[in-house]
C-alpha positions as a Markdown table, in Angstrom:
| # | Residue | x | y | z |
|---|---|---|---|---|
| 1 | Met | 9.0 | 3.0 | 20.9 |
| 2 | Ile | 8.0 | 2.2 | 17.3 |
| 3 | Val | 5.5 | 4.6 | 15.8 |
| 4 | Ile | 3.1 | 3.2 | 13.0 |
| 5 | Thr | 0.9 | 5.8 | 11.4 |
| 6 | Gly | -2.3 | 4.7 | 9.5 |
| 7 | Ala | -2.5 | 2.0 | 12.1 |
| 8 | Ala | -6.2 | 1.8 | 12.0 |
| 9 | Gly | -6.1 | 1.3 | 8.2 |
| 10 | Phe | -5.5 | -1.7 | 5.9 |
| 11 | Ile | -1.8 | -1.9 | 5.4 |
| 12 | Gly | -1.0 | -0.2 | 8.8 |
| 13 | Ser | -3.0 | -2.6 | 10.8 |
| 14 | Cys | -1.4 | -5.6 | 9.1 |
| 15 | Ile | 2.0 | -4.2 | 9.9 |
| 16 | Val | 0.9 | -4.0 | 13.5 |
| 17 | Ser | 0.0 | -7.7 | 13.4 |
| 18 | Lys | 3.2 | -8.6 | 11.8 |
| 19 | Phe | 5.1 | -6.8 | 14.6 |
| 20 | Asn | 3.0 | -8.5 | 17.2 |
| 21 | Gln | 3.7 | -11.9 | 15.7 |
| 22 | Gln | 7.4 | -11.1 | 16.1 |
| 23 | Gly | 6.8 | -10.3 | 19.7 |
| 24 | Val | 6.9 | -6.5 | 19.4 |
| 25 | Thr | 4.4 | -4.7 | 21.4 |
| 26 | Asn | 6.2 | -1.3 | 22.1 |
| 27 | Leu | 4.1 | 0.3 | 19.4 |
| 28 | Ile | 2.4 | 3.7 | 19.2 |
| 29 | Leu | -0.4 | 3.7 | 17.0 |
| 30 | Val | -1.4 | 6.8 | 15.0 |
| 31 | Asp | -4.5 | 7.4 | 13.0 |
| 32 | Asp | -8.0 | 9.0 | 13.0 |
| 33 | Phe | -9.6 | 6.5 | 15.5 |
| 34 | Ser | -13.1 | 7.9 | 15.3 |
| 35 | Ala | -14.3 | 5.6 | 12.5 |
| 36 | Glu | -16.2 | 2.8 | 13.9 |
| 37 | Asn | -15.8 | 0.6 | 10.8 |
| 38 | Lys | -11.9 | 0.6 | 11.4 |
| 39 | Lys | -12.2 | -0.5 | 15.1 |
| 40 | Gln | -11.7 | -4.2 | 14.5 |
| 41 | Asn | -8.5 | -3.5 | 12.6 |
| 42 | Tyr | -6.7 | -2.6 | 15.8 |
| 43 | Glu | -9.0 | -3.4 | 18.9 |
| 44 | Ile | -7.2 | -6.8 | 19.6 |
| 45 | Lys | -3.7 | -5.7 | 18.8 |
| 46 | Leu | -1.1 | -5.3 | 21.4 |
| 47 | Phe | 0.4 | -1.8 | 21.7 |
| 48 | Tyr | 1.4 | 0.8 | 24.2 |
| 49 | Gln | -0.5 | 4.0 | 23.0 |
| 50 | Lys | -2.9 | 5.4 | 20.7 |
| 51 | Ile | -2.5 | 9.0 | 19.3 |
| 52 | Asn | -4.9 | 10.9 | 17.1 |
| 53 | Arg | -3.2 | 11.9 | 13.9 |
| 54 | Asp | -4.1 | 15.6 | 14.5 |
| 55 | Glu | -2.3 | 15.5 | 17.8 |
| 56 | Phe | 0.8 | 13.4 | 16.7 |
| 57 | Ile | 3.2 | 16.0 | 15.1 |
| 58 | Asn | 3.1 | 18.0 | 18.2 |
| 59 | Trp | 3.4 | 14.9 | 20.4 |
| 60 | Phe | 6.4 | 13.7 | 18.2 |
| 61 | Gln | 8.1 | 17.1 | 18.6 |
| 62 | Asn | 7.8 | 16.8 | 22.4 |
| 63 | Asn | 8.7 | 13.1 | 22.7 |
| 64 | Thr | 11.6 | 12.4 | 20.3 |
| 65 | Asn | 13.5 | 10.9 | 23.2 |
| 66 | Ile | 11.3 | 7.9 | 23.4 |
| 67 | Val | 10.7 | 7.2 | 19.7 |
| 68 | Asp | 13.2 | 4.7 | 18.0 |
| 69 | Tyr | 11.6 | 4.3 | 14.7 |
| 70 | Ile | 8.8 | 5.8 | 12.5 |
| 71 | Ile | 6.8 | 3.7 | 10.0 |
| 72 | His | 4.5 | 6.3 | 8.3 |
| 73 | Ile | 1.8 | 4.5 | 6.3 |
| 74 | Gly | -1.1 | 7.0 | 7.0 |
| 75 | Ala | -2.2 | 9.1 | 4.0 |
| 76 | Arg | -5.2 | 10.1 | 2.0 |
| 77 | Thr | -5.3 | 6.9 | -0.2 |
| 78 | Asp | -8.4 | 7.7 | -2.4 |
| 79 | Thr | -7.0 | 7.9 | -6.0 |
| 80 | Thr | -10.1 | 9.9 | -7.0 |
| 81 | Glu | -9.6 | 12.6 | -4.6 |
| 82 | Lys | -10.0 | 16.0 | -6.2 |
| 83 | Ser | -8.9 | 18.3 | -3.4 |
| 84 | Val | -5.4 | 19.4 | -3.8 |
| 85 | Asp | -5.6 | 21.0 | -0.3 |
| 86 | Val | -6.5 | 17.7 | 1.3 |
| 87 | Leu | -3.7 | 15.8 | -0.5 |
| 88 | Asn | -1.2 | 18.6 | 0.4 |
| 89 | Glu | -2.2 | 18.5 | 4.0 |
| 90 | Leu | -2.3 | 14.6 | 4.6 |
| 91 | Asn | 0.1 | 13.3 | 1.8 |
| 92 | Leu | 2.8 | 16.1 | 1.4 |
| 93 | Asn | 3.0 | 18.4 | 4.3 |
| 94 | Tyr | 2.3 | 15.9 | 7.1 |
| 95 | Thr | 5.0 | 13.6 | 5.7 |
| 96 | Lys | 7.4 | 16.5 | 5.5 |
| 97 | Ala | 6.8 | 17.4 | 9.2 |
| 98 | Ile | 7.6 | 13.8 | 10.2 |
| 99 | Trp | 10.7 | 13.7 | 8.0 |
| 100 | Glu | 12.0 | 16.9 | 9.4 |
| 101 | Ile | 11.6 | 15.7 | 12.9 |
| 102 | Cys | 13.1 | 12.4 | 12.3 |
| 103 | Ala | 16.1 | 14.3 | 10.7 |
| 104 | Thr | 16.7 | 16.5 | 13.7 |
| 105 | Ser | 16.1 | 13.7 | 16.2 |
| 106 | Asn | 18.2 | 11.1 | 14.4 |
| 107 | Thr | 15.1 | 8.8 | 14.1 |
| 108 | Pro | 15.0 | 6.0 | 11.1 |
| 109 | Leu | 12.0 | 6.4 | 8.8 |
| 110 | Ile | 10.0 | 4.3 | 6.4 |
| 111 | Tyr | 7.2 | 6.0 | 4.5 |
| 112 | Ala | 4.6 | 4.9 | 2.0 |
| 113 | Ser | 5.0 | 6.2 | -1.6 |
| 114 | Ser | 2.9 | 4.5 | -4.4 |
| 115 | Ala | 3.3 | 2.8 | -7.8 |
| 116 | Ala | 0.7 | 5.5 | -8.8 |
| 117 | Thr | 3.6 | 7.8 | -9.3 |
| 118 | Tyr | 4.6 | 5.9 | -12.4 |
| 119 | Gly | 1.6 | 7.0 | -14.4 |
| 120 | Leu | 1.3 | 5.0 | -17.7 |
| 121 | Gly | 4.8 | 3.5 | -17.1 |
| 122 | Glu | 6.4 | 5.5 | -19.9 |
| 123 | Phe | 9.7 | 5.3 | -18.0 |
| 124 | Gly | 9.2 | 1.7 | -16.9 |
| 125 | Tyr | 8.7 | 0.5 | -13.4 |
| 126 | Val | 12.2 | 0.5 | -12.1 |
| 127 | Asp | 12.9 | 2.3 | -8.9 |
| 128 | Asp | 15.6 | 4.4 | -10.4 |
| 129 | Glu | 15.7 | 7.7 | -8.4 |
| 130 | Thr | 17.2 | 9.6 | -11.5 |
| 131 | Lys | 14.0 | 9.2 | -13.3 |
| 132 | Ile | 11.6 | 10.5 | -10.5 |
| 133 | Asn | 11.5 | 14.1 | -11.7 |
| 134 | Ser | 10.4 | 12.8 | -15.0 |
| 135 | Leu | 7.5 | 10.7 | -14.0 |
| 136 | Lys | 4.0 | 11.7 | -15.0 |
| 137 | Pro | 1.3 | 10.4 | -12.5 |
| 138 | Leu | -2.2 | 10.1 | -13.7 |
| 139 | Asn | -4.1 | 11.5 | -10.8 |
| 140 | Leu | -3.7 | 14.0 | -7.9 |
| 141 | Tyr | -3.0 | 11.3 | -5.4 |
| 142 | Gly | -0.1 | 10.0 | -7.5 |
| 143 | Glu | 1.2 | 13.5 | -7.8 |
| 144 | Ser | 1.1 | 14.0 | -4.1 |
| 145 | Lys | 3.2 | 10.9 | -3.6 |
| 146 | Asn | 5.6 | 11.9 | -6.2 |
| 147 | Asp | 5.9 | 15.4 | -5.0 |
| 148 | Phe | 7.1 | 14.0 | -1.6 |
| 149 | Asp | 9.5 | 11.6 | -3.2 |
| 150 | Lys | 11.1 | 14.6 | -5.2 |
| 151 | Trp | 11.2 | 16.7 | -2.1 |
| 152 | Ala | 12.8 | 13.8 | 0.0 |
| 153 | Leu | 15.5 | 13.3 | -2.6 |
| 154 | Ser | 16.5 | 17.0 | -2.6 |
| 155 | Gln | 16.8 | 17.3 | 1.1 |
| 156 | Lys | 20.3 | 17.8 | 2.6 |
| 157 | Gln | 19.2 | 17.0 | 6.1 |
| 158 | Ala | 17.6 | 13.4 | 6.4 |
| 159 | Pro | 17.0 | 10.8 | 8.9 |
| 160 | Pro | 19.9 | 8.5 | 9.7 |
| 161 | His | 18.5 | 6.0 | 7.3 |
| 162 | Trp | 15.2 | 6.0 | 5.4 |
| 163 | Gln | 13.2 | 4.1 | 2.8 |
| 164 | Gly | 10.1 | 5.3 | 0.7 |
| 165 | Leu | 8.2 | 2.3 | -0.5 |
| 166 | Lys | 6.3 | 2.4 | -3.8 |
| 167 | Phe | 3.3 | 0.0 | -3.0 |
| 168 | Phe | 1.8 | -1.6 | -6.1 |
| 169 | Asn | -1.7 | -3.3 | -6.0 |
| 170 | Val | -1.9 | -4.3 | -2.4 |
| 171 | Tyr | -4.6 | -6.7 | -1.5 |
| 172 | Gly | -5.5 | -8.8 | 1.6 |
| 173 | Pro | -7.3 | -8.9 | 5.0 |
| 174 | Asn | -8.3 | -5.8 | 7.1 |
| 175 | Glu | -9.6 | -3.7 | 4.0 |
| 176 | Tyr | -13.2 | -4.2 | 4.9 |
| 177 | His | -13.7 | -0.5 | 5.6 |
| 178 | Lys | -12.4 | 0.7 | 2.3 |
| 179 | Gly | -15.5 | 0.6 | 0.2 |
| 180 | Arg | -14.9 | 1.2 | -3.5 |
| 181 | Met | -11.3 | 1.7 | -2.9 |
| 182 | Ala | -10.9 | -2.0 | -1.7 |
| 183 | Ser | -9.1 | -4.4 | -3.9 |
| 184 | Val | -10.5 | -6.1 | -6.9 |
| 185 | Ile | -10.3 | -9.5 | -5.0 |
| 186 | Phe | -12.5 | -8.0 | -2.2 |
| 187 | His | -15.1 | -6.8 | -4.8 |
| 188 | Ser | -14.9 | -10.1 | -6.8 |
| 189 | Phe | -15.6 | -12.1 | -3.7 |
| 190 | His | -18.7 | -10.1 | -3.0 |
| 191 | Gln | -19.9 | -10.2 | -6.6 |
| 192 | Ile | -19.6 | -13.9 | -6.7 |
| 193 | Lys | -21.5 | -14.2 | -3.2 |
| 194 | Gln | -24.2 | -12.1 | -4.3 |
| 195 | His | -24.7 | -12.6 | -8.0 |
| 196 | Gly | -22.5 | -15.6 | -9.0 |
| 197 | Lys | -20.4 | -13.7 | -11.4 |
| 198 | Val | -17.6 | -11.2 | -11.6 |
| 199 | Lys | -17.6 | -8.1 | -13.8 |
| 200 | Leu | -14.4 | -7.0 | -15.4 |
| 201 | Phe | -13.6 | -4.2 | -17.7 |
| 202 | Lys | -13.3 | -4.8 | -21.4 |
| 203 | Ser | -10.1 | -3.9 | -23.0 |
| 204 | His | -10.1 | -0.8 | -25.1 |
| 205 | Asn | -6.5 | -1.3 | -26.3 |
| 206 | Pro | -5.9 | -3.6 | -29.2 |
| 207 | Asn | -2.8 | -4.9 | -27.6 |
| 208 | Tyr | -4.7 | -6.6 | -24.7 |
| 209 | Thr | -7.7 | -9.0 | -24.7 |
| 210 | Asp | -10.7 | -8.5 | -22.4 |
| 211 | Gly | -9.5 | -9.3 | -18.9 |
| 212 | Gly | -5.9 | -9.4 | -20.1 |
| 213 | Gln | -5.1 | -6.2 | -18.5 |
| 214 | Leu | -2.0 | -6.7 | -16.3 |
| 215 | Arg | -1.3 | -5.6 | -12.7 |
| 216 | Asp | 1.2 | -6.3 | -10.1 |
| 217 | Phe | -0.9 | -7.6 | -7.2 |
| 218 | Val | 1.0 | -8.0 | -3.9 |
| 219 | Tyr | -0.2 | -9.7 | -0.7 |
| 220 | Val | -0.4 | -7.4 | 2.2 |
| 221 | Lys | 1.4 | -10.0 | 4.4 |
| 222 | Asp | 4.4 | -9.7 | 1.9 |
| 223 | Val | 4.3 | -5.9 | 2.3 |
| 224 | Ala | 4.4 | -6.4 | 6.2 |
| 225 | Ser | 7.2 | -8.9 | 5.7 |
| 226 | Val | 9.4 | -6.4 | 3.8 |
| 227 | Ile | 8.7 | -3.7 | 6.4 |
| 228 | Trp | 9.8 | -5.9 | 9.2 |
| 229 | Tyr | 12.9 | -6.8 | 7.2 |
| 230 | Leu | 13.7 | -3.0 | 6.6 |
| 231 | Tyr | 13.2 | -2.3 | 10.4 |
| 232 | Lys | 15.6 | -5.2 | 11.3 |
| 233 | Asn | 18.2 | -4.4 | 8.8 |
| 234 | Thr | 20.1 | -1.1 | 7.9 |
| 235 | Ile | 20.1 | -0.8 | 4.2 |
| 236 | Lys | 20.8 | 2.0 | 1.8 |
| 237 | Ser | 18.5 | 4.9 | 2.1 |
| 238 | Gly | 16.3 | 5.6 | -0.9 |
| 239 | Ile | 13.2 | 4.7 | -2.8 |
| 240 | Tyr | 12.1 | 1.1 | -3.3 |
| 241 | Asn | 9.5 | -0.7 | -5.3 |
| 242 | Leu | 7.3 | -3.0 | -3.3 |
| 243 | Gly | 5.3 | -5.3 | -5.4 |
| 244 | Ser | 5.3 | -9.0 | -6.2 |
| 245 | Gly | 7.5 | -8.5 | -9.2 |
| 246 | Lys | 5.1 | -10.5 | -11.3 |
| 247 | Ala | 2.3 | -9.0 | -13.5 |
| 248 | Arg | -0.8 | -10.9 | -13.7 |
| 249 | Thr | -4.2 | -10.5 | -15.6 |
| 250 | Phe | -7.5 | -9.5 | -13.9 |
| 251 | Leu | -8.8 | -12.7 | -15.6 |
| 252 | Asp | -6.3 | -14.8 | -13.5 |
| 253 | Leu | -7.4 | -12.9 | -10.5 |
| 254 | Ala | -11.0 | -13.6 | -11.1 |
| 255 | Lys | -10.5 | -17.3 | -11.8 |
| 256 | Ala | -8.4 | -17.6 | -8.6 |
| 257 | Thr | -11.3 | -16.0 | -6.7 |
| 258 | Phe | -13.8 | -18.5 | -8.1 |
| 259 | Asn | -11.4 | -21.3 | -7.3 |
| 260 | Ala | -11.0 | -20.4 | -3.7 |
| 261 | Leu | -14.8 | -20.5 | -3.5 |
| 262 | Asn | -15.1 | -23.6 | -5.4 |
| 263 | His | -17.4 | -21.9 | -7.9 |
| 264 | Glu | -17.2 | -22.3 | -11.7 |
| 265 | Ala | -16.0 | -19.1 | -13.3 |
| 266 | Asn | -18.6 | -16.8 | -14.7 |
| 267 | Ile | -17.0 | -13.5 | -15.9 |
| 268 | Glu | -18.9 | -10.6 | -17.5 |
| 269 | Phe | -17.0 | -7.9 | -19.3 |
| 270 | Val | -18.3 | -4.3 | -19.1 |
| 271 | Asp | -17.1 | -1.1 | -20.8 |
| 272 | Thr | -14.5 | 0.8 | -19.0 |
| 273 | Pro | -16.0 | 4.1 | -17.9 |
| 274 | Ile | -15.4 | 7.0 | -20.3 |
| 275 | Asp | -14.0 | 9.3 | -17.5 |
| 276 | Ile | -11.1 | 6.9 | -16.7 |
| 277 | Arg | -10.6 | 5.2 | -20.0 |
| 278 | Asp | -7.8 | 7.5 | -21.2 |
| 279 | Lys | -5.9 | 7.1 | -17.8 |
| 280 | Tyr | -6.4 | 3.4 | -17.5 |
| 281 | Gln | -3.2 | 1.4 | -17.0 |
| 282 | Tyr | -3.0 | -1.8 | -18.9 |
| 283 | Phe | 0.3 | -2.9 | -17.4 |
| 284 | Thr | 2.2 | -2.5 | -14.1 |
| 285 | Glu | 5.0 | -4.7 | -12.8 |
| 286 | Ala | 7.5 | -3.8 | -10.0 |
| 287 | Asn | 11.1 | -4.4 | -10.8 |
| 288 | Met | 12.2 | -5.7 | -7.4 |
| 289 | Gln | 15.9 | -6.1 | -8.1 |
| 290 | Lys | 16.9 | -3.1 | -5.9 |
| 291 | Leu | 15.4 | -4.6 | -2.8 |
| 292 | Ile | 16.5 | -8.1 | -3.5 |
| 293 | Ala | 20.0 | -6.7 | -3.9 |
| 294 | Thr | 19.9 | -5.5 | -0.4 |
| 295 | Gly | 19.7 | -9.0 | 0.8 |
| 296 | Tyr | 15.9 | -9.7 | 1.0 |
| 297 | Arg | 15.5 | -13.3 | 0.3 |
| 298 | Gln | 11.8 | -14.1 | 1.2 |
| 299 | Ser | 9.8 | -15.3 | -1.7 |
| 300 | Phe | 6.6 | -13.4 | -2.6 |
| 301 | Thr | 3.2 | -15.0 | -2.4 |
| 302 | Thr | 1.7 | -16.1 | -5.7 |
| 303 | Leu | -1.5 | -14.6 | -6.7 |
| 304 | Glu | -3.3 | -18.0 | -6.5 |
| 305 | Glu | -1.9 | -18.6 | -2.9 |
| 306 | Gly | -2.7 | -15.1 | -1.7 |
| 307 | Val | -6.2 | -15.2 | -3.1 |
| 308 | Ser | -6.7 | -18.5 | -1.6 |
| 309 | Asp | -5.5 | -17.4 | 1.9 |
| 310 | Tyr | -7.5 | -14.2 | 1.7 |
| 311 | Val | -10.7 | -15.7 | 0.6 |
| 312 | Lys | -10.8 | -18.8 | 2.8 |
| 313 | Asn | -9.2 | -17.5 | 5.9 |
| 314 | Tyr | -10.6 | -13.9 | 6.1 |
| 315 | Leu | -13.4 | -13.0 | 3.7 |
| 316 | Asn | -15.3 | -16.1 | 4.0 |
| 317 | Thr | -15.3 | -15.8 | 7.9 |
| 318 | Asn | -15.0 | -12.0 | 8.1 |
| 319 | Thr | -11.8 | -12.5 | 10.0 |
| 320 | Tyr | -9.1 | -10.0 | 10.7 |
| 321 | Phe | -5.3 | -10.3 | 10.6 |
């Protein structure tokens, strides 16, 4: 059995779809399944069993003999979360518990880290494990993810092989439930539909033009493909970046969204809110050489290709992957 946590969420449900596409249905889905707005993410998927996240750790301890692999994507992903207790419970301690059971039961593990661990990128965006103790995340969410990465690297007892994946700006289908935490593409699509224009933040950095802020936007289908590759291949344990490897501007993103809708671009620039202005990232770009060096050969979807697929085949028709 393959366990996928966070299976009712955005990335987790797309991983379930990828495995189903590959003919794999011996899946155990773990999440809080009480949210009605997540139901369509998993209701037509093929799987063996659902387990509530509050019951999973105890279940796993008693059923290690039937679990072959853990893909742990579930987490508190709100980057504005202010409760250290919530983040410690869901992002740090929960993942430690899974790790420790995997280590004693000899179960391979993939878990979700985050590019939020890089902070302002003072040390670059290379997945160099020797620099992890020096990283300075900008929020409590990023700290919780970095705290686990540091803890994992310090452990003498570990799963037989494991990977922590630093997700960059993931976008794509099945994020309908995420509200304000949904991708910029999702919000741009709805702004165009409702108002005929997109609002982007002005630049408050003289080195960047308005809309010229750069991010590594990675399509969720590419994320799922990488996880399938890791599942099928035993590579060196450690922490790996997972982005497209190519930074693109928010202006590029907005224009791609207009193009996908056959609308003429109409972009308005607004001030970045004061409370996030001093923590605003103007550039992120995943160095993907570490993963590529393991033998991963699939090309990453361009921003234009990904936005077009997402808008035309999912957002426009309210379809799920």
